[in-house]
mmCIF file as Biopython writes it, N, C-alpha, C and O atoms, coordinates in Angstrom:
data_model
#
loop_
_atom_site.group_PDB
_atom_site.id
_atom_site.type_symbol
_atom_site.label_atom_id
_atom_site.label_alt_id
_atom_site.label_comp_id
_atom_site.label_asym_id
_atom_site.label_entity_id
_atom_site.label_seq_id
_atom_site.pdbx_PDB_ins_code
_atom_site.Cartn_x
_atom_site.Cartn_y
_atom_site.Cartn_z
_atom_site.occupancy
_atom_site.B_iso_or_equiv
_atom_site.auth_seq_id
_atom_site.auth_asym_id
_atom_site.pdbx_PDB_model_num
ATOM 1   N N  . UNK A ? 1  ? -5.608  8.830   3.250  1.0 0.0 1  A 1 
ATOM 2   C CA . UNK A ? 1  ? -4.928  7.667   3.725  1.0 0.0 1  A 1 
ATOM 3   C C  . UNK A ? 1  ? -5.431  7.225   5.111  1.0 0.0 1  A 1 
ATOM 4   O O  . UNK A ? 1  ? -5.637  8.111   5.940  1.0 0.0 1  A 1 
ATOM 5   N N  . UNK A ? 2  ? -5.603  6.202   5.373  1.0 0.0 2  A 1 
ATOM 6   C CA . UNK A ? 2  ? -6.107  5.457   6.948  1.0 0.0 2  A 1 
ATOM 7   C C  . UNK A ? 2  ? -4.838  4.807   7.144  1.0 0.0 2  A 1 
ATOM 8   O O  . UNK A ? 2  ? -4.126  4.481   6.194  1.0 0.0 2  A 1 
ATOM 9   N N  . UNK A ? 3  ? -4.479  4.575   8.555  1.0 0.0 3  A 1 
ATOM 10  C CA . UNK A ? 3  ? -3.709  3.580   9.013  1.0 0.0 3  A 1 
ATOM 11  C C  . UNK A ? 3  ? -4.242  2.841   10.265 1.0 0.0 3  A 1 
ATOM 12  O O  . UNK A ? 3  ? -5.050  3.382   11.020 1.0 0.0 3  A 1 
ATOM 13  N N  . UNK A ? 4  ? -3.791  1.649   10.456 1.0 0.0 4  A 1 
ATOM 14  C CA . UNK A ? 4  ? -4.274  0.999   11.932 1.0 0.0 4  A 1 
ATOM 15  C C  . UNK A ? 4  ? -3.076  1.106   12.819 1.0 0.0 4  A 1 
ATOM 16  O O  . UNK A ? 4  ? -1.930  0.844   12.453 1.0 0.0 4  A 1 
ATOM 17  N N  . UNK A ? 5  ? -3.394  1.476   13.909 1.0 0.0 5  A 1 
ATOM 18  C CA . UNK A ? 5  ? -2.132  1.558   14.794 1.0 0.0 5  A 1 
ATOM 19  C C  . UNK A ? 5  ? -2.757  1.054   16.171 1.0 0.0 5  A 1 
ATOM 20  O O  . UNK A ? 5  ? -3.940  0.830   16.426 1.0 0.0 5  A 1 
ATOM 21  N N  . UNK A ? 6  ? -1.625  0.936   16.993 1.0 0.0 6  A 1 
ATOM 22  C CA . UNK A ? 6  ? -2.004  0.245   18.207 1.0 0.0 6  A 1 
ATOM 23  C C  . UNK A ? 6  ? -2.398  1.415   19.487 1.0 0.0 6  A 1 
ATOM 24  O O  . UNK A ? 6  ? -1.723  2.440   19.582 1.0 0.0 6  A 1 
ATOM 25  N N  . UNK A ? 7  ? -3.336  1.189   20.260 1.0 0.0 7  A 1 
ATOM 26  C CA . UNK A ? 7  ? -3.637  1.972   21.232 1.0 0.0 7  A 1 
ATOM 27  C C  . UNK A ? 7  ? -3.606  1.117   22.644 1.0 0.0 7  A 1 
ATOM 28  O O  . UNK A ? 7  ? -4.358  0.171   22.881 1.0 0.0 7  A 1 
ATOM 29  N N  . UNK A ? 8  ? -2.714  1.567   23.433 1.0 0.0 8  A 1 
ATOM 30  C CA . UNK A ? 8  ? -2.484  0.876   24.570 1.0 0.0 8  A 1 
ATOM 31  C C  . UNK A ? 8  ? -3.221  1.763   25.835 1.0 0.0 8  A 1 
ATOM 32  O O  . UNK A ? 8  ? -2.763  2.883   26.061 1.0 0.0 8  A 1 
ATOM 33  N N  . UNK A ? 9  ? -4.112  1.371   26.476 1.0 0.0 9  A 1 
ATOM 34  C CA . UNK A ? 9  ? -4.881  2.601   27.543 1.0 0.0 9  A 1 
ATOM 35  C C  . UNK A ? 9  ? -4.898  1.626   28.857 1.0 0.0 9  A 1 
ATOM 36  O O  . UNK A ? 9  ? -5.209  0.441   28.978 1.0 0.0 9  A 1 
ATOM 37  N N  . UNK A ? 10 ? -4.425  2.635   29.816 1.0 0.0 10 A 1 
ATOM 38  C CA . UNK A ? 10 ? -4.338  2.143   31.176 1.0 0.0 10 A 1 
ATOM 39  C C  . UNK A ? 10 ? -4.876  3.182   32.102 1.0 0.0 10 A 1 
ATOM 40  O O  . UNK A ? 10 ? -4.814  4.371   31.786 1.0 0.0 10 A 1 
ATOM 41  N N  . UNK A ? 11 ? -5.442  2.761   33.317 1.0 0.0 11 A 1 
ATOM 42  C CA . UNK A ? 11 ? -5.897  3.896   34.329 1.0 0.0 11 A 1 
ATOM 43  C C  . UNK A ? 11 ? -4.704  4.143   35.081 1.0 0.0 11 A 1 
ATOM 44  O O  . UNK A ? 11 ? -3.863  3.315   35.431 1.0 0.0 11 A 1 
ATOM 45  N N  . UNK A ? 12 ? -4.725  5.400   35.293 1.0 0.0 12 A 1 
ATOM 46  C CA . UNK A ? 12 ? -3.685  6.029   36.263 1.0 0.0 12 A 1 
ATOM 47  C C  . UNK A ? 12 ? -4.586  7.039   37.196 1.0 0.0 12 A 1 
ATOM 48  O O  . UNK A ? 12 ? -5.029  8.125   36.822 1.0 0.0 12 A 1 
ATOM 49  N N  . UNK A ? 13 ? -4.742  6.514   38.341 1.0 0.0 13 A 1 
ATOM 50  C CA . UNK A ? 13 ? -5.576  7.316   39.275 1.0 0.0 13 A 1 
ATOM 51  C C  . UNK A ? 13 ? -6.894  7.493   38.812 1.0 0.0 13 A 1 
ATOM 52  O O  . UNK A ? 13 ? -7.670  6.539   38.786 1.0 0.0 13 A 1 
ATOM 53  N N  . UNK A ? 14 ? -7.230  8.647   38.435 1.0 0.0 14 A 1 
ATOM 54  C CA . UNK A ? 14 ? -8.668  9.167   38.103 1.0 0.0 14 A 1 
ATOM 55  C C  . UNK A ? 14 ? -8.752  9.325   36.572 1.0 0.0 14 A 1 
ATOM 56  O O  . UNK A ? 14 ? -9.810  9.515   35.972 1.0 0.0 14 A 1 
ATOM 57  N N  . UNK A ? 15 ? -7.707  9.242   36.075 1.0 0.0 15 A 1 
ATOM 58  C CA . UNK A ? 15 ? -7.648  9.306   34.472 1.0 0.0 15 A 1 
ATOM 59  C C  . UNK A ? 15 ? -7.192  8.096   33.689 1.0 0.0 15 A 1 
ATOM 60  O O  . UNK A ? 15 ? -6.485  7.239   34.220 1.0 0.0 15 A 1 
ATOM 61  N N  . UNK A ? 16 ? -7.578  8.021   32.472 1.0 0.0 16 A 1 
ATOM 62  C CA . UNK A ? 16 ? -7.048  6.814   31.534 1.0 0.0 16 A 1 
ATOM 63  C C  . UNK A ? 16 ? -6.015  7.555   30.509 1.0 0.0 16 A 1 
ATOM 64  O O  . UNK A ? 16 ? -6.253  8.582   29.874 1.0 0.0 16 A 1 
ATOM 65  N N  . UNK A ? 17 ? -4.937  6.871   30.502 1.0 0.0 17 A 1 
ATOM 66  C CA . UNK A ? 17 ? -3.772  7.291   29.708 1.0 0.0 17 A 1 
ATOM 67  C C  . UNK A ? 17 ? -3.785  6.250   28.333 1.0 0.0 17 A 1 
ATOM 68  O O  . UNK A ? 17 ? -3.832  5.020   28.365 1.0 0.0 17 A 1 
ATOM 69  N N  . UNK A ? 18 ? -3.740  6.948   27.370 1.0 0.0 18 A 1 
ATOM 70  C CA . UNK A ? 18 ? -3.489  6.305   25.896 1.0 0.0 18 A 1 
ATOM 71  C C  . UNK A ? 18 ? -2.238  6.436   25.395 1.0 0.0 18 A 1 
ATOM 72  O O  . UNK A ? 18 ? -1.648  7.510   25.512 1.0 0.0 18 A 1 
ATOM 73  N N  . UNK A ? 19 ? -1.684  5.396   24.791 1.0 0.0 19 A 1 
ATOM 74  C CA . UNK A ? 19 ? -0.366  5.512   24.302 1.0 0.0 19 A 1 
ATOM 75  C C  . UNK A ? 19 ? -0.387  4.730   22.838 1.0 0.0 19 A 1 
ATOM 76  O O  . UNK A ? 19 ? -0.823  3.581   22.773 1.0 0.0 19 A 1 
ATOM 77  N N  . UNK A ? 20 ? 0.077   5.376   21.754 1.0 0.0 20 A 1 
ATOM 78  C CA . UNK A ? 20 ? 0.398   4.881   20.448 1.0 0.0 20 A 1 
ATOM 79  C C  . UNK A ? 20 ? 1.865   4.541   20.474 1.0 0.0 20 A 1 
ATOM 80  O O  . UNK A ? 20 ? 2.679   5.446   20.289 1.0 0.0 20 A 1 
ATOM 81  N N  . UNK A ? 21 ? 2.269   3.299   20.690 1.0 0.0 21 A 1 
ATOM 82  C CA . UNK A ? 21 ? 3.688   2.807   20.783 1.0 0.0 21 A 1 
ATOM 83  C C  . UNK A ? 21 ? 4.362   3.147   19.357 1.0 0.0 21 A 1 
ATOM 84  O O  . UNK A ? 21 ? 5.509   3.589   19.283 1.0 0.0 21 A 1 
ATOM 85  N N  . UNK A ? 22 ? 3.581   2.911   18.273 1.0 0.0 22 A 1 
ATOM 86  C CA . UNK A ? 22 ? 4.412   2.995   16.841 1.0 0.0 22 A 1 
ATOM 87  C C  . UNK A ? 22 ? 4.957   4.491   16.947 1.0 0.0 22 A 1 
ATOM 88  O O  . UNK A ? 22 ? 6.163   4.650   16.763 1.0 0.0 22 A 1 
ATOM 89  N N  . UNK A ? 23 ? 4.163   5.590   17.226 1.0 0.0 23 A 1 
ATOM 90  C CA . UNK A ? 23 ? 4.837   6.680   17.286 1.0 0.0 23 A 1 
ATOM 91  C C  . UNK A ? 23 ? 5.198   7.469   18.611 1.0 0.0 23 A 1 
ATOM 92  O O  . UNK A ? 23 ? 5.580   8.639   18.594 1.0 0.0 23 A 1 
ATOM 93  N N  . UNK A ? 24 ? 5.043   6.727   19.741 1.0 0.0 24 A 1 
ATOM 94  C CA . UNK A ? 24 ? 5.267   7.410   21.065 1.0 0.0 24 A 1 
ATOM 95  C C  . UNK A ? 24 ? 4.430   8.538   21.335 1.0 0.0 24 A 1 
ATOM 96  O O  . UNK A ? 24 ? 4.948   9.527   21.854 1.0 0.0 24 A 1 
ATOM 97  N N  . UNK A ? 25 ? 3.129   8.534   21.041 1.0 0.0 25 A 1 
ATOM 98  C CA . UNK A ? 25 ? 2.426   9.562   21.230 1.0 0.0 25 A 1 
ATOM 99  C C  . UNK A ? 25 ? 1.329   9.139   22.375 1.0 0.0 25 A 1 
ATOM 100 O O  . UNK A ? 25 ? 0.726   8.068   22.297 1.0 0.0 25 A 1 
ATOM 101 N N  . UNK A ? 26 ? 1.117   10.101  23.478 1.0 0.0 26 A 1 
ATOM 102 C CA . UNK A ? 26 ? 0.230   9.775   24.514 1.0 0.0 26 A 1 
ATOM 103 C C  . UNK A ? 26 ? -0.715  10.952  24.508 1.0 0.0 26 A 1 
ATOM 104 O O  . UNK A ? 26 ? -0.470  12.059  24.030 1.0 0.0 26 A 1 
ATOM 105 N N  . UNK A ? 27 ? -1.938  10.528  25.160 1.0 0.0 27 A 1 
ATOM 106 C CA . UNK A ? 27 ? -3.037  11.377  25.348 1.0 0.0 27 A 1 
ATOM 107 C C  . UNK A ? 27 ? -3.794  10.930  26.666 1.0 0.0 27 A 1 
ATOM 108 O O  . UNK A ? 27 ? -3.231  10.037  27.299 1.0 0.0 27 A 1 
ATOM 109 N N  . UNK A ? 28 ? -4.771  11.329  27.080 1.0 0.0 28 A 1 
ATOM 110 C CA . UNK A ? 28 ? -5.623  11.030  28.273 1.0 0.0 28 A 1 
ATOM 111 C C  . UNK A ? 28 ? -6.920  11.452  28.280 1.0 0.0 28 A 1 
ATOM 112 O O  . UNK A ? 28 ? -7.218  12.388  27.538 1.0 0.0 28 A 1 
ATOM 113 N N  . UNK A ? 29 ? -7.851  10.886  29.057 1.0 0.0 29 A 1 
ATOM 114 C CA . UNK A ? 29 ? -9.327  11.203  29.298 1.0 0.0 29 A 1 
ATOM 115 C C  . UNK A ? 29 ? -9.764  10.637  30.334 1.0 0.0 29 A 1 
ATOM 116 O O  . UNK A ? 29 ? -9.097  9.736   30.842 1.0 0.0 29 A 1 
ATOM 117 N N  . UNK A ? 30 ? -10.894 11.003  30.844 1.0 0.0 30 A 1 
ATOM 118 C CA . UNK A ? 30 ? -11.617 10.768  31.860 1.0 0.0 30 A 1 
ATOM 119 C C  . UNK A ? 30 ? -12.283 9.381   31.781 1.0 0.0 30 A 1 
ATOM 120 O O  . UNK A ? 30 ? -12.776 8.785   32.739 1.0 0.0 30 A 1 
ATOM 121 N N  . UNK A ? 31 ? -12.239 9.017   30.704 1.0 0.0 31 A 1 
ATOM 122 C CA . UNK A ? 31 ? -12.734 7.572   30.391 1.0 0.0 31 A 1 
ATOM 123 C C  . UNK A ? 31 ? -12.004 6.785   29.223 1.0 0.0 31 A 1 
ATOM 124 O O  . UNK A ? 31 ? -11.160 7.348   28.525 1.0 0.0 31 A 1 
ATOM 125 N N  . UNK A ? 32 ? -12.346 5.530   29.052 1.0 0.0 32 A 1 
ATOM 126 C CA . UNK A ? 32 ? -11.308 4.772   28.209 1.0 0.0 32 A 1 
ATOM 127 C C  . UNK A ? 32 ? -11.736 5.395   26.862 1.0 0.0 32 A 1 
ATOM 128 O O  . UNK A ? 32 ? -10.866 5.834   26.109 1.0 0.0 32 A 1 
ATOM 129 N N  . UNK A ? 33 ? -13.176 5.456   26.499 1.0 0.0 33 A 1 
ATOM 130 C CA . UNK A ? 33 ? -13.523 5.993   25.234 1.0 0.0 33 A 1 
ATOM 131 C C  . UNK A ? 33 ? -12.838 7.430   24.793 1.0 0.0 33 A 1 
ATOM 132 O O  . UNK A ? 33 ? -12.396 7.643   23.664 1.0 0.0 33 A 1 
ATOM 133 N N  . UNK A ? 34 ? -12.826 8.346   25.843 1.0 0.0 34 A 1 
ATOM 134 C CA . UNK A ? 34 ? -12.222 9.598   25.662 1.0 0.0 34 A 1 
ATOM 135 C C  . UNK A ? 34 ? -10.821 9.595   25.626 1.0 0.0 34 A 1 
ATOM 136 O O  . UNK A ? 34 ? -10.244 10.326  24.821 1.0 0.0 34 A 1 
ATOM 137 N N  . UNK A ? 35 ? -10.128 8.787   26.479 1.0 0.0 35 A 1 
ATOM 138 C CA . UNK A ? 35 ? -8.634  8.693   26.117 1.0 0.0 35 A 1 
ATOM 139 C C  . UNK A ? 35 ? -8.354  8.200   24.598 1.0 0.0 35 A 1 
ATOM 140 O O  . UNK A ? 35 ? -7.411  8.619   23.928 1.0 0.0 35 A 1 
ATOM 141 N N  . UNK A ? 36 ? -9.267  7.290   24.168 1.0 0.0 36 A 1 
ATOM 142 C CA . UNK A ? 36 ? -9.031  6.819   22.813 1.0 0.0 36 A 1 
ATOM 143 C C  . UNK A ? 36 ? -9.152  7.833   21.710 1.0 0.0 36 A 1 
ATOM 144 O O  . UNK A ? 36 ? -8.374  8.003   20.771 1.0 0.0 36 A 1 
ATOM 145 N N  . UNK A ? 37 ? -10.378 8.543   22.015 1.0 0.0 37 A 1 
ATOM 146 C CA . UNK A ? 37 ? -10.589 9.672   21.069 1.0 0.0 37 A 1 
ATOM 147 C C  . UNK A ? 37 ? -9.615  10.662  21.084 1.0 0.0 37 A 1 
ATOM 148 O O  . UNK A ? 37 ? -9.264  11.119  19.997 1.0 0.0 37 A 1 
ATOM 149 N N  . UNK A ? 38 ? -9.144  11.052  22.036 1.0 0.0 38 A 1 
ATOM 150 C CA . UNK A ? 38 ? -8.053  12.123  22.300 1.0 0.0 38 A 1 
ATOM 151 C C  . UNK A ? 38 ? -6.712  11.583  21.761 1.0 0.0 38 A 1 
ATOM 152 O O  . UNK A ? 38 ? -5.911  12.343  21.216 1.0 0.0 38 A 1 
ATOM 153 N N  . UNK A ? 39 ? -6.487  10.347  21.908 1.0 0.0 39 A 1 
ATOM 154 C CA . UNK A ? 39 ? -5.313  9.690   21.293 1.0 0.0 39 A 1 
ATOM 155 C C  . UNK A ? 39 ? -5.344  9.747   19.515 1.0 0.0 39 A 1 
ATOM 156 O O  . UNK A ? 39 ? -4.387  9.942   18.767 1.0 0.0 39 A 1 
ATOM 157 N N  . UNK A ? 40 ? -6.622  9.533   19.194 1.0 0.0 40 A 1 
ATOM 158 C CA . UNK A ? 40 ? -6.889  9.553   17.867 1.0 0.0 40 A 1 
ATOM 159 C C  . UNK A ? 40 ? -6.788  10.848  17.323 1.0 0.0 40 A 1 
ATOM 160 O O  . UNK A ? 40 ? -6.259  10.925  16.215 1.0 0.0 40 A 1 
ATOM 161 N N  . UNK A ? 41 ? -7.243  12.044  17.946 1.0 0.0 41 A 1 
ATOM 162 C CA . UNK A ? 41 ? -7.100  13.478  17.577 1.0 0.0 41 A 1 
ATOM 163 C C  . UNK A ? 41 ? -5.458  13.746  17.555 1.0 0.0 41 A 1 
ATOM 164 O O  . UNK A ? 41 ? -4.901  14.223  16.566 1.0 0.0 41 A 1 
ATOM 165 N N  . UNK A ? 42 ? -4.884  13.444  18.554 1.0 0.0 42 A 1 
ATOM 166 C CA . UNK A ? 42 ? -3.444  13.782  18.673 1.0 0.0 42 A 1 
ATOM 167 C C  . UNK A ? 42 ? -2.589  13.239  17.688 1.0 0.0 42 A 1 
ATOM 168 O O  . UNK A ? 42 ? -1.686  13.942  17.236 1.0 0.0 42 A 1 
ATOM 169 N N  . UNK A ? 43 ? -2.783  11.902  17.236 1.0 0.0 43 A 1 
ATOM 170 C CA . UNK A ? 43 ? -2.266  11.361  16.103 1.0 0.0 43 A 1 
ATOM 171 C C  . UNK A ? 43 ? -2.747  12.008  14.763 1.0 0.0 43 A 1 
ATOM 172 O O  . UNK A ? 43 ? -1.882  12.039  13.887 1.0 0.0 43 A 1 
ATOM 173 N N  . UNK A ? 44 ? -3.722  12.426  14.507 1.0 0.0 44 A 1 
ATOM 174 C CA . UNK A ? 44 ? -4.024  13.218  13.296 1.0 0.0 44 A 1 
ATOM 175 C C  . UNK A ? 44 ? -3.561  14.410  13.144 1.0 0.0 44 A 1 
ATOM 176 O O  . UNK A ? 44 ? -3.236  14.848  12.041 1.0 0.0 44 A 1 
ATOM 177 N N  . UNK A ? 45 ? -3.459  15.220  14.477 1.0 0.0 45 A 1 
ATOM 178 C CA . UNK A ? 45 ? -2.651  16.281  14.410 1.0 0.0 45 A 1 
ATOM 179 C C  . UNK A ? 45 ? -1.187  16.181  14.206 1.0 0.0 45 A 1 
ATOM 180 O O  . UNK A ? 45 ? -0.582  17.096  13.649 1.0 0.0 45 A 1 
ATOM 181 N N  . UNK A ? 46 ? -0.618  15.164  14.609 1.0 0.0 46 A 1 
ATOM 182 C CA . UNK A ? 46 ? 0.791   14.856  14.440 1.0 0.0 46 A 1 
ATOM 183 C C  . UNK A ? 46 ? 1.006   14.559  12.862 1.0 0.0 46 A 1 
ATOM 184 O O  . UNK A ? 46 ? 1.943   15.044  12.229 1.0 0.0 46 A 1 
ATOM 185 N N  . UNK A ? 47 ? 0.083   13.754  12.335 1.0 0.0 47 A 1 
ATOM 186 C CA . UNK A ? 47 ? 0.227   13.466  10.911 1.0 0.0 47 A 1 
ATOM 187 C C  . UNK A ? 47 ? -0.008  14.775  10.190 1.0 0.0 47 A 1 
ATOM 188 O O  . UNK A ? 47 ? 0.611   14.829  9.128  1.0 0.0 47 A 1 
ATOM 189 N N  . UNK A ? 48 ? -0.668  15.751  10.448 1.0 0.0 48 A 1 
ATOM 190 C CA . UNK A ? 48 ? -1.073  16.973  9.804  1.0 0.0 48 A 1 
ATOM 191 C C  . UNK A ? 48 ? 0.124   17.948  9.958  1.0 0.0 48 A 1 
ATOM 192 O O  . UNK A ? 48 ? 0.430   18.618  8.971  1.0 0.0 48 A 1 
ATOM 193 N N  . UNK A ? 49 ? 0.781   18.077  11.033 1.0 0.0 49 A 1 
ATOM 194 C CA . UNK A ? 49 ? 1.858   19.047  11.378 1.0 0.0 49 A 1 
ATOM 195 C C  . UNK A ? 49 ? 3.060   18.640  11.220 1.0 0.0 49 A 1 
ATOM 196 O O  . UNK A ? 49 ? 3.857   19.523  10.901 1.0 0.0 49 A 1 
ATOM 197 N N  . UNK A ? 50 ? 3.549   17.381  11.361 1.0 0.0 50 A 1 
ATOM 198 C CA . UNK A ? 50 ? 4.829   16.879  11.511 1.0 0.0 50 A 1 
ATOM 199 C C  . UNK A ? 50 ? 5.226   16.668  9.905  1.0 0.0 50 A 1 
ATOM 200 O O  . UNK A ? 50 ? 4.441   16.239  9.059  1.0 0.0 50 A 1 
ATOM 201 N N  . UNK A ? 51 ? 6.499   17.026  9.681  1.0 0.0 51 A 1 
ATOM 202 C CA . UNK A ? 51 ? 7.090   16.795  8.408  1.0 0.0 51 A 1 
ATOM 203 C C  . UNK A ? 51 ? 7.408   15.238  8.217  1.0 0.0 51 A 1 
ATOM 204 O O  . UNK A ? 51 ? 7.626   14.487  9.167  1.0 0.0 51 A 1 
ATOM 205 N N  . UNK A ? 52 ? 7.409   14.822  6.800  1.0 0.0 52 A 1 
ATOM 206 C CA . UNK A ? 52 ? 7.363   13.412  6.737  1.0 0.0 52 A 1 
ATOM 207 C C  . UNK A ? 52 ? 8.769   12.815  7.317  1.0 0.0 52 A 1 
ATOM 208 O O  . UNK A ? 52 ? 8.756   11.657  7.734  1.0 0.0 52 A 1 
ATOM 209 N N  . UNK A ? 53 ? 9.861   13.493  7.353  1.0 0.0 53 A 1 
ATOM 210 C CA . UNK A ? 53 ? 10.892  13.146  7.947  1.0 0.0 53 A 1 
ATOM 211 C C  . UNK A ? 53 ? 10.763  12.760  9.469  1.0 0.0 53 A 1 
ATOM 212 O O  . UNK A ? 53 ? 11.369  11.833  10.006 1.0 0.0 53 A 1 
ATOM 213 N N  . UNK A ? 54 ? 9.974   13.523  10.009 1.0 0.0 54 A 1 
ATOM 214 C CA . UNK A ? 54 ? 9.694   13.327  11.580 1.0 0.0 54 A 1 
ATOM 215 C C  . UNK A ? 54 ? 8.771   12.091  11.712 1.0 0.0 54 A 1 
ATOM 216 O O  . UNK A ? 54 ? 8.926   11.242  12.590 1.0 0.0 54 A 1 
ATOM 217 N N  . UNK A ? 55 ? 7.906   12.060  10.875 1.0 0.0 55 A 1 
ATOM 218 C CA . UNK A ? 55 ? 6.975   10.766  10.944 1.0 0.0 55 A 1 
ATOM 219 C C  . UNK A ? 55 ? 7.860   9.438   10.741 1.0 0.0 55 A 1 
ATOM 220 O O  . UNK A ? 55 ? 7.668   8.406   11.384 1.0 0.0 55 A 1 
ATOM 221 N N  . UNK A ? 56 ? 8.785   9.590   9.828  1.0 0.0 56 A 1 
ATOM 222 C CA . UNK A ? 56 ? 9.631   8.447   9.313  1.0 0.0 56 A 1 
ATOM 223 C C  . UNK A ? 56 ? 10.523  8.220   10.763 1.0 0.0 56 A 1 
ATOM 224 O O  . UNK A ? 56 ? 10.400  7.134   11.328 1.0 0.0 56 A 1 
ATOM 225 N N  . UNK A ? 57 ? 11.279  9.098   11.259 1.0 0.0 57 A 1 
ATOM 226 C CA . UNK A ? 57 ? 12.167  9.006   12.398 1.0 0.0 57 A 1 
ATOM 227 C C  . UNK A ? 57 ? 11.406  8.221   13.341 1.0 0.0 57 A 1 
ATOM 228 O O  . UNK A ? 57 ? 11.870  7.110   13.595 1.0 0.0 57 A 1 
ATOM 229 N N  . UNK A ? 58 ? 10.254  8.590   13.957 1.0 0.0 58 A 1 
ATOM 230 C CA . UNK A ? 58 ? 9.590   8.124   15.022 1.0 0.0 58 A 1 
ATOM 231 C C  . UNK A ? 58 ? 8.838   6.925   14.917 1.0 0.0 58 A 1 
ATOM 232 O O  . UNK A ? 58 ? 8.448   6.367   15.942 1.0 0.0 58 A 1 
ATOM 233 N N  . UNK A ? 59 ? 8.558   6.403   13.627 1.0 0.0 59 A 1 
ATOM 234 C CA . UNK A ? 59 ? 7.858   5.350   13.339 1.0 0.0 59 A 1 
ATOM 235 C C  . UNK A ? 59 ? 8.507   3.911   13.833 1.0 0.0 59 A 1 
ATOM 236 O O  . UNK A ? 59 ? 9.646   3.653   13.444 1.0 0.0 59 A 1 
ATOM 237 N N  . UNK A ? 60 ? 8.040   3.277   14.402 1.0 0.0 60 A 1 
ATOM 238 C CA . UNK A ? 60 ? 8.417   1.861   15.133 1.0 0.0 60 A 1 
ATOM 239 C C  . UNK A ? 60 ? 7.585   0.751   14.162 1.0 0.0 60 A 1 
ATOM 240 O O  . UNK A ? 60 ? 6.375   0.579   14.309 1.0 0.0 60 A 1 
ATOM 241 N N  . UNK A ? 61 ? 8.206   0.182   13.374 1.0 0.0 61 A 1 
ATOM 242 C CA . UNK A ? 61 ? 7.271   -0.749  12.648 1.0 0.0 61 A 1 
ATOM 243 C C  . UNK A ? 61 ? 6.985   -2.215  13.262 1.0 0.0 61 A 1 
ATOM 244 O O  . UNK A ? 61 ? 6.045   -2.880  12.826 1.0 0.0 61 A 1 
ATOM 245 N N  . UNK A ? 62 ? 7.736   -2.645  14.179 1.0 0.0 62 A 1 
ATOM 246 C CA . UNK A ? 62 ? 7.426   -3.787  14.901 1.0 0.0 62 A 1 
ATOM 247 C C  . UNK A ? 62 ? 7.197   -3.581  16.304 1.0 0.0 62 A 1 
ATOM 248 O O  . UNK A ? 62 ? 8.039   -3.601  17.201 1.0 0.0 62 A 1 
ATOM 249 N N  . UNK A ? 63 ? 5.893   -3.371  16.394 1.0 0.0 63 A 1 
ATOM 250 C CA . UNK A ? 63 ? 5.238   -3.376  17.926 1.0 0.0 63 A 1 
ATOM 251 C C  . UNK A ? 63 ? 4.405   -4.605  18.258 1.0 0.0 63 A 1 
ATOM 252 O O  . UNK A ? 63 ? 3.445   -4.812  17.515 1.0 0.0 63 A 1 
ATOM 253 N N  . UNK A ? 64 ? 4.624   -5.446  19.251 1.0 0.0 64 A 1 
ATOM 254 C CA . UNK A ? 64 ? 3.985   -6.694  19.412 1.0 0.0 64 A 1 
ATOM 255 C C  . UNK A ? 64 ? 3.214   -6.372  20.976 1.0 0.0 64 A 1 
ATOM 256 O O  . UNK A ? 64 ? 3.805   -5.975  21.981 1.0 0.0 64 A 1 
ATOM 257 N N  . UNK A ? 65 ? 2.102   -6.594  20.883 1.0 0.0 65 A 1 
ATOM 258 C CA . UNK A ? 65 ? 1.277   -6.740  22.261 1.0 0.0 65 A 1 
ATOM 259 C C  . UNK A ? 65 ? 0.853   -8.229  22.519 1.0 0.0 65 A 1 
ATOM 260 O O  . UNK A ? 65 ? 0.099   -8.817  21.744 1.0 0.0 65 A 1 
ATOM 261 N N  . UNK A ? 66 ? 1.312   -8.738  23.513 1.0 0.0 66 A 1 
ATOM 262 C CA . UNK A ? 66 ? 1.056   -9.934  23.836 1.0 0.0 66 A 1 
ATOM 263 C C  . UNK A ? 66 ? 0.897   -10.335 25.399 1.0 0.0 66 A 1 
ATOM 264 O O  . UNK A ? 66 ? 1.471   -9.539  26.142 1.0 0.0 66 A 1 
ATOM 265 N N  . UNK A ? 67 ? 0.215   -11.441 26.072 1.0 0.0 67 A 1 
ATOM 266 C CA . UNK A ? 67 ? 0.197   -11.660 27.305 1.0 0.0 67 A 1 
ATOM 267 C C  . UNK A ? 67 ? 1.499   -12.468 27.706 1.0 0.0 67 A 1 
ATOM 268 O O  . UNK A ? 67 ? 2.061   -13.136 26.838 1.0 0.0 67 A 1 
ATOM 269 N N  . UNK A ? 68 ? 1.917   -12.432 28.803 1.0 0.0 68 A 1 
ATOM 270 C CA . UNK A ? 68 ? 2.815   -13.060 29.441 1.0 0.0 68 A 1 
ATOM 271 C C  . UNK A ? 68 ? 2.191   -13.791 30.778 1.0 0.0 68 A 1 
ATOM 272 O O  . UNK A ? 68 ? 1.307   -13.266 31.455 1.0 0.0 68 A 1 
ATOM 273 N N  . UNK A ? 69 ? 2.725   -14.971 31.040 1.0 0.0 69 A 1 
ATOM 274 C CA . UNK A ? 69 ? 2.312   -15.771 32.138 1.0 0.0 69 A 1 
ATOM 275 C C  . UNK A ? 69 ? 3.426   -16.078 33.091 1.0 0.0 69 A 1 
ATOM 276 O O  . UNK A ? 69 ? 4.262   -16.898 32.713 1.0 0.0 69 A 1 
ATOM 277 N N  . UNK A ? 70 ? 3.557   -15.513 34.315 1.0 0.0 70 A 1 
ATOM 278 C CA . UNK A ? 70 ? 4.810   -15.648 34.995 1.0 0.0 70 A 1 
ATOM 279 C C  . UNK A ? 70 ? 4.352   -16.265 36.273 1.0 0.0 70 A 1 
ATOM 280 O O  . UNK A ? 70 ? 3.218   -16.186 36.746 1.0 0.0 70 A 1 
ATOM 281 N N  . UNK A ? 71 ? 5.396   -16.900 36.776 1.0 0.0 71 A 1 
ATOM 282 C CA . UNK A ? 71 ? 5.306   -17.483 38.194 1.0 0.0 71 A 1 
ATOM 283 C C  . UNK A ? 71 ? 5.328   -16.302 39.228 1.0 0.0 71 A 1 
ATOM 284 O O  . UNK A ? 71 ? 6.175   -15.422 39.072 1.0 0.0 71 A 1 
ATOM 285 N N  . UNK A ? 72 ? 4.490   -16.236 40.220 1.0 0.0 72 A 1 
ATOM 286 C CA . UNK A ? 72 ? 4.515   -15.177 41.187 1.0 0.0 72 A 1 
ATOM 287 C C  . UNK A ? 72 ? 4.509   -15.860 42.525 1.0 0.0 72 A 1 
ATOM 288 O O  . UNK A ? 72 ? 3.628   -16.681 42.778 1.0 0.0 72 A 1 
ATOM 289 N N  . UNK A ? 73 ? 5.535   -15.536 43.476 1.0 0.0 73 A 1 
ATOM 290 C CA . UNK A ? 73 ? 5.562   -16.091 44.762 1.0 0.0 73 A 1 
ATOM 291 C C  . UNK A ? 73 ? 5.800   -17.457 44.676 1.0 0.0 73 A 1 
ATOM 292 O O  . UNK A ? 73 ? 5.862   -18.138 45.700 1.0 0.0 73 A 1 
#
């Protein structure tokens, strides 16, 4: 079974940090693509190892990613 999940990736100094907000799982890498790949691997390991109760407990079904325009100064 495959799932489509969200990956939020941001630079933190010399690394890229990738977060899957649906399960609050984080990974990192030296590039965006490496961080994305490492997050995918971390999620696959989570689904292999975590009991279904843990998977259900951590899952957030409503995650929204949007842009905000705010007045500055």
